[in-house]
Backbone bond lengths (Angstrom), bond angles and torsions (degrees), N, CA, C in turn:
res aa  C-N    CA-C-N  psi(-1)  N-CA   C-N-CA  omega(-1)  CA-C   N-CA-C  phi
1 M - - - 1.405 - - 1.498 108.06 -
2 A 1.336 116.73 153.70 1.476 124.89 179.36 1.440 111.10 -59.24
3 L 1.342 120.38 -46.74 1.407 127.78 175.59 1.576 107.39 -75.16
4 H 1.343 120.02 143.59 1.420 116.88 -175.24 1.507 114.69 -144.64
5 R 1.351 117.26 -4.16 1.521 116.64 177.68 1.460 112.44 -161.82
6 L 1.300 116.79 154.84 1.508 122.82 163.05 1.484 105.27 -91.95
7 S 1.379 113.25 112.40 1.471 115.86 -174.50 1.432 114.58 -85.61
8 S 1.362 120.73 -44.69 1.437 118.71 -176.56 1.542 107.16 -164.88
9 V 1.393 114.01 165.17 1.468 124.34 169.17 1.496 110.19 -132.01
10 T 1.282 109.59 149.44 1.536 119.05 170.86 1.516 104.87 -117.52
11 I 1.348 115.96 132.64 1.423 124.77 -176.73 1.455 111.80 -123.30
12 G 1.336 120.12 128.48 1.452 121.81 177.29 1.535 108.79 -91.52
13 V 1.337 114.36 131.57 1.485 120.50 179.10 1.593 109.40 -140.90
14 P 1.345 115.72 157.52 1.437 117.60 -176.15 1.555 114.18 -65.29
15 D 1.335 112.50 -36.03 1.495 121.65 -176.74 1.555 111.16 -128.38
16 P 1.271 116.83 87.95 1.436 121.56 -176.00 1.577 113.90 -63.37
17 T 1.295 115.91 -31.07 1.460 121.18 -174.87 1.605 108.18 -70.14
18 T 1.312 114.50 -49.59 1.484 117.82 174.13 1.515 115.92 -58.85
19 T 1.301 112.51 -42.94 1.483 119.31 -176.20 1.519 107.63 -71.83
20 R 1.302 116.84 -34.14 1.533 119.83 177.07 1.451 111.48 -67.28
21 D 1.367 121.81 -37.10 1.399 126.59 175.06 1.565 111.57 -61.96
22 Y 1.329 113.47 -40.58 1.485 117.94 170.63 1.514 117.05 -55.47
23 Y 1.318 115.05 -52.10 1.463 119.62 -177.10 1.588 112.57 -73.12
24 T 1.289 113.78 -20.93 1.499 117.63 171.64 1.554 111.03 -71.00
25 E 1.406 113.50 -41.39 1.450 115.87 172.23 1.541 113.01 -68.10
26 F 1.289 115.73 -31.35 1.490 120.05 177.23 1.527 112.17 -62.17
27 G 1.296 115.62 -21.81 1.475 118.82 178.80 1.557 114.19 128.05
28 L 1.282 122.29 -10.00 1.383 120.69 178.03 1.533 111.56 -81.20
29 A 1.388 114.96 145.42 1.434 118.63 -172.17 1.510 109.81 -96.73
30 P 1.288 125.21 125.10 1.471 123.85 174.43 1.502 114.60 -67.50
31 A 1.312 114.08 138.03 1.459 119.59 179.74 1.513 107.08 -112.32
32 D 1.356 115.22 161.08 1.455 120.94 -172.78 1.535 111.93 -61.60
33 D 1.302 119.29 -29.50 1.463 123.97 -174.86 1.535 112.64 -88.12
34 G 1.357 115.86 10.46 1.517 115.72 175.03 1.554 112.15 99.53
35 W 1.386 114.71 -13.30 1.487 114.73 -177.86 1.583 110.15 -83.76
36 L 1.301 113.77 160.25 1.401 122.04 169.31 1.511 109.97 -109.09
37 T 1.303 115.92 136.04 1.486 117.16 -170.75 1.532 114.70 -118.17
38 T 1.342 116.62 156.77 1.436 119.98 174.23 1.498 110.59 -105.98
39 R 1.351 120.68 171.50 1.391 121.01 -176.12 1.511 114.19 -66.20
40 D 1.351 119.91 -35.18 1.417 121.06 -177.56 1.474 119.59 -108.59
41 A 1.279 115.90 -14.48 1.510 119.94 -169.50 1.489 114.60 -120.58
42 G 1.368 114.37 5.92 1.508 115.81 176.60 1.567 116.99 66.50
43 D 1.297 117.19 -143.62 1.423 120.03 -179.87 1.521 116.91 -63.90
44 Q 1.322 115.39 111.71 1.425 117.11 -174.05 1.518 116.41 -131.56
45 L 1.333 121.05 -8.83 1.449 126.25 -179.31 1.462 108.58 -140.26
46 R 1.397 115.78 126.02 1.419 120.51 174.26 1.501 106.67 -128.87
47 L 1.400 118.73 137.31 1.387 122.47 -179.60 1.477 109.82 -115.12
48 V 1.372 117.45 134.56 1.478 121.84 179.62 1.483 109.08 -130.57
49 T 1.289 116.03 163.09 1.461 119.19 -176.07 1.517 110.43 -80.34
50 A 1.334 114.92 134.16 1.489 123.59 177.76 1.495 111.52 -145.98
51 P 1.291 124.39 158.69 1.437 123.50 179.62 1.463 114.05 -63.98
52 S 1.291 114.26 -38.11 1.497 122.43 178.22 1.472 110.25 -140.41
53 R 1.342 119.80 160.82 1.411 120.93 -177.51 1.530 114.55 -64.15
54 R 1.355 114.42 137.06 1.443 115.95 179.42 1.507 109.47 -167.35
55 L 1.395 117.75 157.94 1.445 121.58 171.10 1.375 108.95 -79.96
56 V 1.429 114.64 129.76 1.478 120.78 -179.86 1.454 111.43 -102.82
57 E 1.362 118.78 -36.94 1.446 120.30 -178.15 1.581 111.08 -155.90
58 I 1.252 114.81 144.77 1.450 125.84 172.68 1.483 110.14 -124.37
59 V 1.393 117.56 130.71 1.425 122.61 -179.48 1.466 109.56 -117.22
60 I 1.393 115.06 130.90 1.484 121.80 179.97 1.471 109.65 -118.99
61 G 1.311 118.89 141.67 1.422 123.17 -178.92 1.544 111.16 -92.75
62 A 1.306 118.29 139.39 1.477 126.49 171.64 1.491 110.58 -127.61
63 D 1.313 113.14 168.19 1.491 118.53 -172.76 1.533 114.59 -80.08
64 D 1.370 119.63 -41.56 1.463 119.54 -175.60 1.489 109.69 -157.29
65 S 1.312 112.33 179.23 1.510 120.71 178.71 1.495 117.92 -58.26
66 D 1.307 113.55 -31.28 1.462 119.10 173.46 1.481 113.24 -59.03
67 D 1.369 116.67 -42.60 1.456 123.48 -179.30 1.604 107.13 -68.86
68 I 1.295 118.79 -35.30 1.500 119.66 174.94 1.474 112.85 -63.63
69 A 1.412 114.92 -44.95 1.413 117.76 -179.72 1.515 113.12 -62.80
70 A 1.377 116.74 -38.63 1.437 120.78 -179.59 1.485 111.46 -65.61
71 A 1.333 116.05 -35.61 1.464 119.96 -179.63 1.551 109.54 -68.42
72 A 1.331 115.89 -39.14 1.454 122.75 177.20 1.504 111.29 -58.42
73 I 1.374 120.01 -42.85 1.434 125.99 -179.11 1.601 106.04 -66.18
74 R 1.359 115.64 -44.31 1.478 115.18 -179.09 1.492 111.65 -62.74
75 L 1.385 119.25 -39.72 1.473 121.85 -173.47 1.484 106.99 -76.45
76 R 1.331 124.85 -30.46 1.421 124.43 177.67 1.579 106.22 -72.92
77 G 1.360 115.90 -31.80 1.474 114.64 176.63 1.439 114.48 -63.13
78 L 1.381 118.62 -21.46 1.443 119.34 175.91 1.561 109.64 -90.49
79 G 1.332 119.19 10.70 1.380 122.49 176.19 1.532 113.77 80.92
80 L 1.371 118.19 17.87 1.480 123.21 -174.89 1.507 108.57 -99.51
81 P 1.362 115.61 136.46 1.416 116.40 170.95 1.499 114.06 -75.32
82 V 1.359 118.30 143.86 1.451 123.18 -175.60 1.508 111.75 -127.80
83 D 1.314 113.85 151.69 1.435 121.21 174.47 1.535 107.51 -108.36
84 L 1.284 115.38 104.45 1.482 121.88 -172.06 1.569 116.39 -108.40
85 T 1.336 115.63 124.62 1.445 119.64 175.54 1.519 106.93 -124.64
86 S 1.268 120.98 178.42 1.437 121.58 -175.37 1.552 106.88 -74.37
87 G 1.278 122.57 -16.70 1.517 123.02 179.11 1.455 115.46 -112.21
88 S 1.361 119.87 -8.41 1.490 118.40 177.79 1.471 110.72 -158.48
89 V 1.338 115.99 168.21 1.426 126.94 171.49 1.493 109.22 -134.41
90 T 1.316 123.01 135.53 1.364 128.56 -175.35 1.482 110.21 -126.30
91 A 1.351 120.22 132.40 1.486 122.44 171.55 1.577 110.47 -143.08
92 L 1.273 113.92 161.05 1.407 119.07 179.00 1.520 110.62 -98.24
93 E 1.318 116.12 128.07 1.438 117.65 176.81 1.493 110.68 -65.20
94 P 1.345 122.45 129.53 1.419 124.80 -162.07 1.514 115.67 -71.94
95 V 1.335 116.07 -17.44 1.485 119.38 -176.03 1.431 113.80 -98.58
96 A 1.336 117.05 -56.43 1.491 120.86 -178.80 1.490 113.86 -91.53
97 G 1.361 118.15 -17.12 1.438 122.91 172.67 1.477 116.99 81.99
98 F 1.367 119.14 13.84 1.463 119.41 178.51 1.531 105.68 -81.26
99 R 1.351 112.70 159.37 1.472 123.16 -178.68 1.508 106.85 -86.38
100 A 1.243 116.64 133.02 1.567 124.23 169.75 1.465 109.02 -118.37
101 V 1.349 112.66 122.90 1.455 122.93 -178.99 1.500 111.28 -115.15
102 I 1.239 121.07 124.53 1.475 125.46 167.49 1.589 107.09 -102.68
103 R 1.336 116.39 124.06 1.425 116.42 -178.77 1.469 111.55 -134.89
104 V 1.207 122.79 159.73 1.523 125.77 179.49 1.568 103.28 -78.14
105 D 1.320 111.50 121.80 1.417 121.48 -174.73 1.465 112.06 -143.11
106 D 1.357 119.53 150.34 1.415 122.91 178.95 1.561 109.94 -68.77
107 R 1.324 113.47 144.33 1.473 119.21 177.40 1.570 107.46 -70.00
108 L 1.346 113.51 144.70 1.501 117.93 -173.61 1.539 104.94 -82.84
109 A 1.250 113.28 128.63 1.502 121.03 173.37 1.485 107.77 -114.91
110 Q 1.318 119.22 112.53 1.453 124.38 -178.14 1.528 106.19 -99.95
111 S 1.405 114.03 140.06 1.467 119.94 172.34 1.453 111.48 -58.65
112 V 1.287 123.15 147.34 1.424 126.44 175.27 1.491 111.32 -81.61
113 Q 1.350 114.33 123.30 1.448 124.00 178.97 1.552 108.36 -88.11
114 P 1.313 118.71 130.31 1.432 120.75 177.38 1.535 111.17 -54.22
115 A 1.313 119.39 138.36 1.469 119.16 -179.63 1.482 110.37 -67.79
116 T 1.320 114.52 141.10 1.442 118.77 177.74 1.555 114.36 -72.11
117 A 1.244 119.05 135.32 1.472 119.90 -176.64 1.535 107.26 -90.28
118 Y 1.346 114.10 117.24 1.406 118.83 179.76 1.531 108.81 -111.12
119 N 1.385 119.48 134.76 1.467 121.39 170.59 1.486 110.22 -81.19
120 G 1.279 118.00 147.89 1.470 124.75 173.91 1.489 114.26 -144.73
121 P 1.275 120.21 179.03 1.478 124.05 177.13 1.466 110.10 -53.90
122 G 1.321 116.41 119.35 1.454 121.71 176.64 1.565 114.78 70.34
123 R 1.361 113.09 11.76 1.491 118.24 -176.69 1.481 109.94 -141.82
124 I 1.330 114.28 107.39 1.517 121.00 175.35 1.481 107.76 -106.23
125 E 1.406 113.59 103.85 1.460 120.97 177.99 1.529 108.44 -96.76
126 R 1.391 116.59 -20.24 1.497 116.56 179.63 1.560 105.48 -132.28
127 S 1.293 115.27 107.60 1.485 120.43 -178.93 1.514 110.94 -111.61
128 N 1.316 112.62 142.72 1.483 122.09 177.80 1.540 112.40 60.40
129 L 1.281 117.14 19.29 1.511 117.93 -179.72 1.562 108.59 -133.43
130 R 1.291 116.80 148.92 1.471 118.77 170.42 1.598 110.35 -75.18
131 A 1.310 115.86 155.68 1.468 116.25 176.70 1.438 112.19 -62.08
132 P 1.338 119.32 134.35 1.480 121.80 -178.97 1.487 109.91 -54.51
133 G 1.351 121.78 -37.20 1.452 121.31 -175.83 1.479 116.01 -61.42
134 V 1.351 118.00 -25.45 1.448 119.57 -177.25 1.537 107.87 -91.15
135 L 1.330 121.19 -5.27 1.455 126.33 178.22 1.526 114.62 -96.39
136 R 1.379 114.70 -13.63 1.451 117.57 -173.45 1.498 108.39 -73.97
137 E 1.337 115.09 141.31 1.431 123.80 175.46 1.476 118.00 -128.11
138 D 1.291 114.18 -6.10 1.532 123.32 175.68 1.489 108.69 -66.19
139 P 1.346 118.56 146.63 1.441 120.57 169.58 1.558 113.59 -62.09
140 V 1.288 115.53 141.69 1.459 116.32 176.02 1.536 110.02 -74.88
141 R 1.344 110.59 133.34 1.454 120.91 178.24 1.576 110.99 -126.33
142 P 1.291 119.58 114.92 1.479 120.86 -176.46 1.622 111.18 -55.54
143 R 1.272 107.45 147.83 1.570 113.71 179.43 1.450 110.80 -84.78
144 K 1.310 118.85 -38.48 1.492 119.59 178.75 1.586 108.56 -161.64
145 L 1.335 113.65 167.51 1.442 121.00 164.78 1.485 114.35 -76.42
146 G 1.283 117.15 119.50 1.462 119.96 -173.08 1.543 112.41 -89.77
147 H 1.285 116.10 -56.13 1.493 118.09 -177.97 1.552 111.34 -158.01
148 V 1.327 114.15 165.87 1.487 127.87 179.95 1.548 105.60 -122.72
149 V 1.323 111.37 143.24 1.484 118.55 174.27 1.509 111.96 -121.92
150 I 1.277 115.21 121.16 1.426 124.50 -170.83 1.560 112.57 -115.90
151 G 1.365 116.39 129.13 1.412 118.76 171.32 1.390 109.26 -95.47
152 T 1.483 118.90 141.19 1.399 124.00 -174.77 1.549 111.34 -139.52
153 I 1.351 118.78 146.17 1.422 118.79 -178.05 1.584 110.24 -85.72
154 D 1.316 114.16 -9.94 1.515 120.16 175.25 1.551 107.16 -130.25
155 F 1.360 111.05 87.71 1.474 118.91 -174.00 1.476 111.58 -59.09
156 D 1.400 116.29 -44.12 1.482 119.64 -175.78 1.590 111.41 -63.61
157 A 1.305 113.91 -42.42 1.388 118.92 -175.43 1.552 113.05 -67.61
158 T 1.316 113.51 -42.50 1.475 116.75 178.94 1.507 111.42 -70.69
159 R 1.353 118.16 -38.03 1.412 122.14 174.84 1.605 110.74 -59.44
160 R 1.371 114.77 -45.53 1.470 118.70 178.63 1.563 112.72 -63.37
161 F 1.345 111.23 -31.51 1.547 112.48 -179.71 1.538 109.28 -65.71
162 F 1.305 116.84 -38.92 1.495 118.70 -179.13 1.537 113.89 -74.72
163 T 1.363 111.39 -39.25 1.483 112.34 -177.02 1.487 114.82 -85.12
164 D 1.333 115.75 -55.59 1.462 121.79 -175.33 1.558 110.45 -77.97
165 G 1.308 114.47 -24.26 1.486 115.58 -179.99 1.514 114.65 -98.74
166 L 1.279 118.65 -60.90 1.489 122.54 -177.37 1.508 109.95 -73.37
167 G 1.313 120.95 -34.73 1.461 125.18 -177.69 1.550 115.25 101.66
168 F 1.371 116.93 24.14 1.457 119.23 175.02 1.526 104.94 -73.99
169 K 1.492 111.51 160.48 1.437 122.24 178.09 1.509 109.80 -113.91
170 L 1.323 114.65 150.99 1.413 122.14 -176.62 1.600 107.63 -84.60
171 S 1.324 119.48 127.70 1.467 120.74 176.00 1.560 109.25 -102.71
172 D 1.210 118.78 -47.80 1.520 125.53 -177.81 1.522 107.11 -153.14
173 E 1.364 116.29 168.00 1.381 119.82 172.44 1.538 114.68 -147.61
174 I 1.288 119.79 156.79 1.478 124.61 170.21 1.425 104.75 -102.61
175 K 1.351 118.10 120.42 1.544 123.54 -165.22 1.530 106.80 -53.36
176 G 1.295 116.97 120.91 1.366 124.02 174.13 1.480 122.17 69.01
177 H 1.352 113.69 2.39 1.481 123.07 -175.22 1.494 116.57 -126.20
178 G 1.292 117.25 -31.32 1.518 117.63 -172.83 1.472 110.94 -155.98
179 A 1.389 114.90 153.38 1.459 122.64 177.12 1.556 107.31 -131.60
180 F 1.333 118.46 123.30 1.424 120.38 173.21 1.539 108.23 -93.60
181 L 1.312 115.24 117.34 1.401 122.61 -170.38 1.549 110.26 -120.44
182 R 1.345 118.17 150.15 1.440 121.15 -174.15 1.573 110.31 -131.67
183 C 1.291 115.16 145.80 1.431 123.02 168.87 1.536 114.29 -125.64
184 S 1.400 111.44 16.74 1.455 121.80 178.49 1.464 109.02 -150.78
185 T 1.357 120.93 -166.69 1.447 120.74 176.61 1.518 109.68 -80.38
186 D 1.255 122.76 -9.85 1.466 123.79 175.66 1.554 108.19 -62.01
187 H 1.393 115.86 147.74 1.393 118.66 179.37 1.505 113.36 -54.44
188 H 1.338 117.25 -37.30 1.487 121.33 177.43 1.444 111.10 -156.60
189 N 1.317 116.08 138.55 1.444 126.77 174.20 1.491 112.10 -109.13
190 V 1.307 116.79 -21.25 1.482 127.47 175.01 1.487 110.78 -137.57
191 L 1.324 116.65 136.01 1.459 123.08 166.75 1.463 109.93 -118.15
192 V 1.380 120.24 116.38 1.409 122.19 179.31 1.525 106.72 -98.18
193 L 1.392 114.89 128.37 1.410 120.62 178.76 1.434 113.55 -116.01
194 K 1.331 121.12 149.04 1.443 123.77 173.51 1.487 103.74 -79.75
195 A 1.351 113.23 136.20 1.564 118.98 -173.70 1.516 107.78 -150.37
196 P 1.295 119.67 162.40 1.465 125.35 177.94 1.493 112.81 -78.91
197 V 1.395 116.74 -12.00 1.481 120.77 -178.22 1.522 104.25 -152.96
198 N 1.373 114.32 149.95 1.498 118.32 178.39 1.578 105.43 -75.66
199 F 1.312 115.05 128.73 1.511 117.81 -179.55 1.578 106.87 -160.70
200 L 1.311 111.89 160.34 1.513 122.39 169.70 1.495 108.60 -88.75
201 H 1.361 113.65 116.01 1.487 119.73 177.85 1.511 112.74 -76.61
202 H 1.434 116.52 -57.31 1.418 118.10 177.71 1.530 110.60 -163.04
203 T 1.377 112.14 160.84 1.452 121.47 165.56 1.532 107.11 -111.15
204 S 1.413 113.35 148.94 1.408 120.05 -174.38 1.566 112.33 -125.47
205 W 1.319 117.93 136.64 1.434 120.91 -164.11 1.460 111.05 -127.92
206 Q 1.265 123.49 120.97 1.474 126.65 -174.09 1.449 111.24 -76.02
207 V 1.421 115.81 132.11 1.442 120.56 170.72 1.569 108.07 -121.27
208 D 1.266 116.91 177.85 1.485 120.56 -171.11 1.576 114.38 -62.26
209 D 1.301 116.33 -46.96 1.447 116.77 -175.44 1.495 106.79 -163.10
210 I 1.395 114.77 -174.49 1.426 119.73 -177.86 1.558 112.00 -64.22
211 D 1.242 119.50 -30.89 1.459 119.87 173.92 1.538 111.09 -55.76
212 D 1.311 114.62 -48.30 1.496 118.30 -179.07 1.478 113.96 -70.38
213 V 1.326 118.77 -26.98 1.535 123.78 170.57 1.565 103.10 -58.67
214 G 1.324 116.63 -56.67 1.478 119.71 -176.91 1.448 113.48 -65.12
215 R 1.357 119.72 -41.13 1.474 119.05 -177.79 1.477 111.38 -68.86
216 G 1.345 118.60 -36.70 1.426 123.06 -177.79 1.452 112.91 -68.57
217 A 1.347 116.91 -41.90 1.480 119.06 176.51 1.492 111.40 -70.75
218 T 1.268 120.03 -39.57 1.452 122.51 177.94 1.512 112.05 -56.85
219 A 1.293 115.10 -47.77 1.486 119.33 179.09 1.549 111.26 -62.59
220 M 1.356 115.89 -38.95 1.426 115.17 179.09 1.556 115.69 -69.46
221 L 1.324 114.81 -24.62 1.454 117.64 179.81 1.503 114.84 -90.50
222 E 1.353 116.25 -7.22 1.487 116.21 176.74 1.501 110.53 -65.48
223 G 1.252 119.88 111.99 1.522 124.42 178.42 1.500 108.08 87.00
224 N 1.381 120.58 -7.58 1.497 120.44 -177.88 1.515 106.74 -136.47
225 P 1.344 120.82 63.37 1.497 119.27 -178.15 1.433 112.97 -66.18
226 E 1.360 118.19 -19.54 1.524 118.44 179.62 1.499 112.76 -67.92
227 R 1.280 118.58 -13.10 1.485 124.48 178.67 1.578 112.29 -65.08
228 H 1.410 112.15 -30.69 1.475 117.17 -174.83 1.516 114.28 -60.56
229 V 1.340 113.91 134.89 1.507 115.25 176.85 1.550 105.34 -121.54
230 W 1.372 118.77 -58.23 1.394 118.81 -168.99 1.562 108.64 -160.93
231 G 1.289 116.43 130.81 1.506 122.39 177.91 1.599 108.60 146.10
232 L 1.203 111.67 173.24 1.439 136.32 -6.52 1.540 111.09 -78.08
233 G 1.293 119.87 141.51 1.467 124.82 179.18 1.446 113.29 -157.00
234 R 1.328 112.15 179.17 1.515 120.41 175.31 1.544 109.77 -123.38
235 H 1.240 117.59 126.21 1.520 118.23 175.03 1.469 110.92 -74.99
236 H 1.290 119.61 157.47 1.484 126.96 174.28 1.498 108.41 -86.08
237 A 1.300 117.21 -62.91 1.445 121.58 174.93 1.533 111.41 -69.32
238 G 1.357 116.18 107.37 1.394 121.37 -178.05 1.556 112.86 104.19
239 S 1.388 114.92 -26.82 1.479 122.01 170.21 1.536 113.82 76.95
240 N 1.386 117.81 -6.81 1.414 120.49 -167.78 1.528 111.23 -70.92
241 F 1.350 116.29 150.19 1.455 123.40 168.45 1.568 104.54 -75.02
242 F 1.348 117.36 150.59 1.414 118.75 -179.17 1.537 110.56 -148.32
243 W 1.329 112.67 162.22 1.454 123.48 166.64 1.532 105.06 -155.38
244 Y 1.347 119.09 126.59 1.425 125.70 -174.71 1.538 107.63 -108.80
245 L 1.350 113.28 137.43 1.482 124.97 171.36 1.530 109.63 -123.02
246 K 1.308 112.99 173.25 1.489 118.88 -179.88 1.506 112.93 -124.23
247 D 1.381 118.35 124.77 1.465 119.53 -179.12 1.540 109.27 -81.47
248 P 1.368 115.06 172.87 1.527 117.85 -173.53 1.488 112.39 -64.27
249 A 1.355 121.72 -17.91 1.486 121.51 -179.54 1.465 111.71 -89.38
250 G 1.377 117.44 -8.87 1.534 119.55 -178.43 1.508 113.15 105.46
251 N 1.333 120.17 -2.92 1.459 121.21 178.75 1.541 108.94 -82.12
252 F 1.312 115.92 145.01 1.420 117.55 173.82 1.503 111.61 -89.48
253 S 1.376 116.61 148.47 1.430 126.14 176.64 1.455 112.53 -124.84
254 E 1.308 120.06 131.82 1.479 120.48 -175.49 1.493 111.67 -118.33
255 Y 1.309 113.20 133.81 1.541 119.28 163.75 1.527 105.82 -88.00
256 Y 1.332 117.42 134.56 1.462 118.34 178.93 1.515 107.42 -139.27
257 S 1.397 117.12 158.52 1.428 122.61 164.96 1.551 108.17 -150.28
258 D 1.336 115.14 164.45 1.440 125.12 172.53 1.581 109.47 62.84
259 M 1.294 116.49 53.47 1.465 124.52 173.29 1.484 110.63 -77.87
260 D 1.378 120.30 138.56 1.522 123.66 170.88 1.486 109.43 -56.55
261 C 1.261 118.29 143.20 1.433 125.02 175.80 1.518 111.45 -121.35
262 I 1.328 119.01 131.52 1.439 127.09 -177.00 1.559 108.71 -106.54
263 V 1.241 115.41 92.25 1.497 120.44 179.63 1.519 115.95 -84.35
264 D 1.258 114.75 -35.01 1.428 125.12 177.54 1.504 111.51 -122.24
265 D 1.359 114.33 111.47 1.507 116.73 -171.34 1.561 108.02 -67.23
266 Q 1.324 119.44 -26.00 1.493 122.41 178.68 1.518 113.38 -62.34
267 L 1.329 113.92 -26.05 1.482 119.07 -174.55 1.537 112.91 -94.90
268 W 1.329 116.84 1.16 1.406 118.89 -177.83 1.539 110.84 -116.51
269 T 1.312 117.87 130.85 1.452 120.39 175.05 1.513 109.51 -115.01
270 P 1.289 113.37 121.94 1.526 117.77 179.56 1.543 107.93 -67.25
271 Q 1.370 112.94 147.14 1.425 117.59 176.63 1.522 111.94 -122.92
272 A 1.264 119.11 154.77 1.457 121.85 176.41 1.445 107.06 -108.94
273 F 1.394 120.93 116.42 1.474 127.78 -174.62 1.572 105.42 -95.53
274 E 1.340 112.42 154.74 1.399 121.22 174.51 1.551 109.21 -100.61
275 G 1.367 116.71 125.14 1.421 118.90 168.50 1.511 114.52 60.82
276 A 1.420 111.89 -137.54 1.440 115.85 -175.53 1.537 115.45 -71.12
277 K 1.348 118.07 -9.44 1.485 120.37 -177.90 1.560 111.34 -57.37
278 G 1.310 114.12 -35.32 1.494 117.17 -179.03 1.564 113.99 -78.10
279 L 1.366 110.90 -13.86 1.449 115.75 -175.20 1.605 111.28 -86.10
280 F 1.308 115.33 -48.67 1.507 114.12 -178.21 1.520 108.69 -152.61
281 N 1.366 109.23 149.19 1.470 118.90 178.86 1.543 112.13 -94.76
282 W 1.379 115.44 -42.95 1.431 120.42 170.03 1.500 110.87 -145.71
283 G 1.291 115.12 169.10 1.484 119.13 -176.34 1.516 109.06 117.28
284 P 1.373 116.07 174.38 1.463 116.66 175.03 1.487 114.15 -61.77
285 P 1.336 117.76 151.26 1.471 116.13 177.85 1.559 112.56 -66.49
286 P 1.306 116.87 149.99 1.509 114.02 -176.04 1.555 107.53 -68.70
287 P 1.322 114.62 140.46 1.477 124.40 -179.79 1.498 107.02 -71.00
288 P 1.383 116.59 152.89 1.457 119.50 178.07 1.526 114.68 -53.33
289 S 1.416 118.40 -31.71 1.397 123.63 -178.44 1.453 111.44 -70.54
290 F 1.370 122.43 -19.07 1.444 124.40 174.44 1.444 109.73 -75.30
291 L 1.355 120.46 -47.10 1.450 126.67 -175.55 1.496 108.27 -72.12
292 H 1.349 117.10 -42.26 1.469 118.25 177.50 1.600 110.15 -129.79
293 P 1.269 116.65 88.61 1.478 119.81 -173.90 1.564 108.87 -48.66
294 E 1.353 112.23 149.50 1.462 119.24 -174.54 1.554 116.64 -63.27
295 D 1.283 113.70 -27.25 1.529 119.81 179.53 1.446 114.21 -87.39
296 L 1.363 122.22 3.07 1.437 120.29 -177.10 1.487 113.37 -58.37
297 A 1.298 120.64 -37.95 1.464 122.08 -178.20 1.538 106.17 -68.01
298 A 1.329 124.11 -38.97 1.402 123.09 -179.72 1.540 108.33 -67.12
299 L 1.354 120.78 -39.02 1.317 123.06 179.56 1.526 112.09 -67.95
300 M 1.310 121.95 -33.27 1.414 126.30 174.49 1.543 113.13 -67.00
301 T 1.269 117.55 -31.67 1.386 122.23 -179.06 1.507 114.48 -91.35
302 G 1.337 113.02 -7.63 1.525 119.03 -177.29 1.525 114.27 80.48
303 A 1.339 115.60 9.13 1.439 116.15 175.61 1.506 111.53 -68.08
304 H 1.309 116.87 140.21 1.467 123.56 178.82 1.595 109.87 -65.15
305 H 1.283 115.84 132.42 1.446 118.89 -179.33 1.527 111.39 -112.45
306 V 1.323 117.74 122.95 1.444 121.25 171.56 1.444 108.14 -118.91
307 G 1.345 121.13 121.48 1.457 123.59 -179.79 1.476 114.32 -69.59
């Protein structure tokens, strides 16, 4: 596909310094220019001051200027004004008002990690050795930004903006409530959710495997048990292992591993799931605060939120 990666997000929060400290502890590395970086994809998270938490900008990578021009035509076809240059096109999402930028960007090439050897019934792949995951002592550092989840008061319009405007493809959906959309080979890079208010639900960050999902979350919860939201579990749509935490502004952040990859569109059939089936396959049930974050009422009334 012409689009090939989720390059970065900018999030508005009341206290960028405190939130930046959280994401540094989460494993993102602070850069001199204010960005927070991942191991493989460079600058991927920027925090700016805002009265309440919100998505400010999402940046998507494309191959060349022809892809940029095609996106501009699609966005104008939706009646949206665009800012077009030779290397990027920018438009405002019409419901929540965040900026969406498609820019010419290099494709992400990640180094191959050796497959973890798992023992199983009748299958000894690791003999006379402890599992590598229990021997790791290095801090967990995410490899890349995987996806963003957005709540919108006009589900159809926001979904149309991503698919008919930006050029995302549908992977799966939760009937009447959510659409898993991709701009890369990952199962989803954006999940659009029907909501009573426009808001950012969470960002999701890839780590090496389930051991690092658990190690990362465990380290974040030491001395800060209130950060826990939901996990450990495995999603059904996307298949990824997950563990969710909450940042000081009220946004959720997810460690994930083992996401489904859609390399050939002809070999993937989107499904429409009912209710919680699309959310998780196993693990504890999602708490009410995950489905309806505690600050939604304040966001709906415009009250400033400080986590």
